[in-house]
N, C-alpha and C positions, 0 to 999 in steps of 0.2 A: 503494500500500501505506499502511496507517494503520500506524502502533507504537505496542503498549499497553506499557506500562511499569506494573510495581509500584512503588507507593510505601508510605510509612508508612500512610497512609488509605485503602487500597486501590489500584485500578489508576486508571492515569489518561493520556490519549492524548495523545502529542505533538501540540501544537496543528498545525493545518493552515497557518496563516495565517507567512509570515517573520518571524523573531527582529528584535527592534528595533535598526539599523543604528547608527543616530545617537541617541544618548541627550538631545543637545542637543534633538531633535525632541519631546519627553516636557516633558508638562506637570504642576504641581501639579496633583494630583487623579487622574492617569489611572491608572487599576488594569492592573496587571501580573501575569504569572504569572511567576514566579522559578523558574529552573531550574541545575543543576548538572550538570555530568558528563553529562546525559544523564536526571537525574532531577528531578522535581518535587519543589522544597522548598518553597512557600506561593503565596499569594496574596497583593499589596502595593499600597497608593498612594504613588504616586510625592510625597512632602514637598517636598524641593528638591534643586535641582544646581546647577551651576557651569556659566555661560553657556555654555562652548564644551561644556559636555557630559561632561568628562573626571572630573567626582563628582558621586555621586548620592544622594541619601537618598530611603531609602524607610519604610514604615512598613507592619511585618505585619500583615493582616488578623488579628481573632481575639485574638493578644495585645498589640497595639499597640508591641511593641518596634520601635524606630526605629534602620535599620543603613544605613553610607556604604557604596557601592559607590564601587572608582574603576576606569575603564575597562578596565583591563586585568586586574581579579579574571573567576577562570573561572567567571563566570555567561550565563547567556541570559534576556532579557527578552523574553515576550511581549506586545502590548500585548493585552487582554480588550474 
């Protein structure tokens, strides 16, 4: 079953792939979807990360806003 969610920009399907479990596997320039509480937030590009993957900087596509996430933050990342 594919789940469809309402977002500010319309409807967006929950990705079929598994979420990124190990942030340390992400590399600069990787494209990800950022989700929180089952809702799509935006697409972003990995800008930097801590070597152990505990901290992750992303740049939001479209706005260029740079955001810092800590592994315990309530977000889910999906590789695109």
